[in-house]
C-alpha positions in Angstrom: -222.8 -150.0 47.7 -220.8 -147.3 47.8 -217.9 -148.7 49.6 -218.0 -151.4 46.5 -217.4 -148.3 43.7 -214.6 -146.5 46.5 -212.9 -149.6 46.2 -213.1 -150.2 42.4 -211.9 -146.2 42.0 -209.2 -146.6 43.9 -208.1 -149.9 41.9 -208.3 -148.0 39.1 -205.9 -145.0 40.0 -203.7 -147.7 41.3 -203.5 -149.5 37.9 -203.1 -146.3 35.8 -200.9 -144.2 38.2 -197.2 -146.3 37.2 -198.1 -146.6 33.4 -198.2 -142.6 33.6 -195.4 -142.2 35.9 -192.9 -143.9 34.1 -192.1 -141.4 31.2 -191.8 -138.8 33.8 -188.9 -141.1 35.7 -187.5 -141.2 32.5 -186.7 -137.7 32.5 -185.4 -137.1 35.7 -181.8 -136.1 36.1 -179.1 -137.5 37.9 -179.2 -135.4 40.8 -182.4 -135.8 41.1 -182.4 -139.6 40.9 -179.7 -139.8 44.0 -182.0 -137.3 46.1 -184.6 -139.7 45.3 -182.4 -142.6 46.8 -181.6 -140.5 49.5 -185.1 -139.8 50.6 -186.4 -143.7 49.8 -183.2 -144.7 52.4 -184.6 -142.3 54.5 -187.6 -143.9 54.4 -186.5 -147.1 54.9 -185.0 -146.6 57.9 -181.0 -146.0 57.0 -179.2 -144.0 59.3 -178.1 -139.9 58.4 -174.3 -140.6 58.8 -174.4 -143.9 56.6 -176.4 -141.9 53.9 -174.2 -138.8 53.6 -170.9 -141.5 53.5 -172.6 -143.3 50.6 -173.7 -139.9 49.0 -170.1 -138.7 49.1 -168.1 -141.9 47.6 -170.6 -141.9 45.2 -169.7 -138.4 44.0 -165.8 -139.4 44.1 -166.6 -142.0 42.0 -168.4 -139.9 39.4 -165.4 -137.2 39.7 -162.4 -140.0 39.1 -164.7 -141.3 35.9 -165.0 -138.0 34.5 -161.4 -137.2 34.9 -160.4 -140.2 32.8 -162.5 -139.8 29.8 -161.4 -136.3 29.7 -157.3 -137.3 29.9 -158.3 -139.7 27.5 -159.7 -137.3 25.0 -157.0 -134.9 25.5 -154.6 -137.8 24.8 -156.2 -138.9 21.7 -156.1 -135.1 20.3 -152.7 -135.1 20.4 -152.5 -138.4 18.6 -150.7 -140.4 21.8 -153.0 -143.2 23.7 -153.9 -141.8 27.2 -151.6 -144.3 28.9 -148.7 -144.8 26.6 -145.0 -142.8 27.6 -142.7 -141.8 25.1 -139.1 -143.7 25.6 -136.6 -141.3 26.8 -133.9 -141.3 24.0 -130.1 -142.4 25.3 -127.4 -139.7 24.9 -125.1 -140.6 22.6 -121.1 -140.0 22.9 -119.5 -137.8 20.1 -117.5 -139.8 17.6 -113.8 -140.0 17.9 -111.4 -138.5 15.5 -109.3 -140.5 13.4 -106.0 -140.7 14.0 -103.7 -137.9 12.6 -106.9 -135.7 11.4 -106.9 -132.4 13.3 -110.1 -131.6 15.5 -112.3 -128.8 13.8 -112.1 -125.7 15.6 -109.1 -127.3 17.6 -106.2 -124.9 18.3 -102.8 -125.8 16.7 -100.5 -128.3 18.3 -97.8 -126.2 20.2 -94.4 -126.9 18.6 -96.2 -128.1 14.7 -95.9 -125.5 11.9 -99.1 -124.0 10.5 -97.6 -124.8 6.6 -94.7 -125.8 5.0 -91.7 -124.0 6.2 -89.0 -123.0 3.4 -85.3 -123.2 3.9 -83.6 -120.0 4.9 -81.4 -118.4 1.6 -78.1 -119.1 3.4 -78.8 -122.8 3.6 -79.9 -122.6 -0.4 -76.3 -124.4 -2.4 -77.6 -122.0 -5.6 -78.3 -118.9 -4.0 -76.2 -116.1 -3.1 -76.4 -112.1 -1.2 -73.5 -109.5 -2.2 -74.7 -107.0 0.2 -73.0 -103.5 -0.9 -71.3 -101.6 1.6 -69.1 -97.7 1.2 -66.4 -99.4 -0.2 -66.9 -103.3 0.2 -69.1 -105.6 -0.4 -70.0 -108.6 2.2 -71.4 -112.1 1.0 -73.7 -114.7 2.9 -71.3 -117.1 2.1 -68.0 -118.3 0.5 -69.3 -121.0 -1.9 -72.0 -122.1 -3.6 -73.1 -125.0 -5.8 -72.5 -124.7 -9.9 -75.6 -124.1 -12.2 -77.8 -121.5 -12.4 -77.1 -119.8 -9.1 -79.8 -116.7 -7.7 -77.8 -113.8 -6.8 -79.4 -110.9 -5.1 -77.6 -107.2 -5.3 -78.4 -105.2 -2.0 -77.4 -102.0 -1.7 -80.0 -101.2 1.1 -77.2 -100.1 3.3 -75.4 -98.0 0.3 -74.9 -94.5 0.2 -73.7 -94.7 -3.4 -75.1 -96.3 -6.4 -73.0 -99.4 -7.7 -73.1 -102.0 -10.0 -71.4 -105.6 -9.8 -69.5 -107.4 -12.2 -68.7 -111.5 -12.0 -65.8 -112.9 -13.7 -64.2 -115.9 -13.6 -60.3 -115.9 -12.6 -58.5 -117.3 -14.9 -60.6 -115.4 -17.6 -62.4 -117.8 -19.7 -66.6 -118.2 -19.7 -68.9 -115.5 -20.0 -69.1 -112.5 -17.7 -72.0 -111.5 -16.1 -73.3 -108.2 -14.3 -75.4 -105.9 -13.0 -76.2 -102.5 -13.9 -75.7 -99.3 -11.9 -78.2 -99.8 -9.4 -79.2 -96.9 -6.7 -78.3 -96.9 -2.9 -81.2 -98.4 -1.2 -82.4 -100.6 -4.2 -82.3 -104.6 -4.2 -81.9 -106.6 -7.6 -82.3 -110.1 -8.1 -81.2 -112.6 -11.2 -79.7 -116.1 -11.5 -76.9 -116.5 -13.9 -75.5 -119.9 -15.2 -72.3 -120.2 -13.1 -69.5 -122.6 -13.7 -67.4 -124.4 -11.3 -64.1 -122.5 -10.2 -63.3 -119.0 -8.3 -64.9 -116.1 -9.8 -64.2 -112.4 -9.0 -66.6 -110.0 -8.0 -66.4 -106.6 -8.4 -67.6 -103.0 -8.5 -67.0 -101.3 -11.7 -67.1 -98.0 -11.1 -64.3 -95.8 -11.3 -62.0 -95.8 -7.9 -64.7 -98.3 -6.2 -62.8 -101.6 -6.7 -59.9 -100.0 -5.3 -61.5 -98.4 -2.6 -61.9 -102.1 -1.5 -65.2 -103.0 -3.2 -64.2 -106.4 -4.5 -64.5 -110.0 -3.3 -64.2 -113.9 -4.3 -66.9 -116.8 -4.8 -65.9 -119.9 -5.1 -67.8 -122.3 -7.3 -67.8 -126.1 -7.0 
């Protein structure tokens, strides 16, 4: 009879044991589960080297999975999928300048003028320069075209004041003149000169006789 009671008590304990242990197993950490698996393998007769190799492989798999989850999380926060790489843009060549259009910042081509070039005074057909010396006149040219002629009376090399008169040799028409001008001065004005021969002279006492006289041909 005692034997029967002992057997019944053992059966009751065995039936209650798994139900009470289930909640405990649910809260056991993974590391404890791994240790338990190793212990179970040891009890099952698996060699120790095989058990250690399996544990290392499982640890590496867990590390790779954790690294992948971290990379995906970082890429997601940056707004770029973890497996997406932005394409490298192609390098574009600078646009060629149109023919005849200067490139900004480029130095001017040697031999090309920087701006419009004005003709020199001596090439102007209606301009003449009269330089006064002691005692003579020197003209920049001996003839000009008829019309409004620009006359420059230049005393930069003179030592005394002088004046200048322009009179037609035939005595017709209107005479033109610069008043007495100090030495070193330069005066300019325009006179309407008609075709013919014009006499240029200084009217101050003795100056014309001393040599301050010249002829300008207007054609």
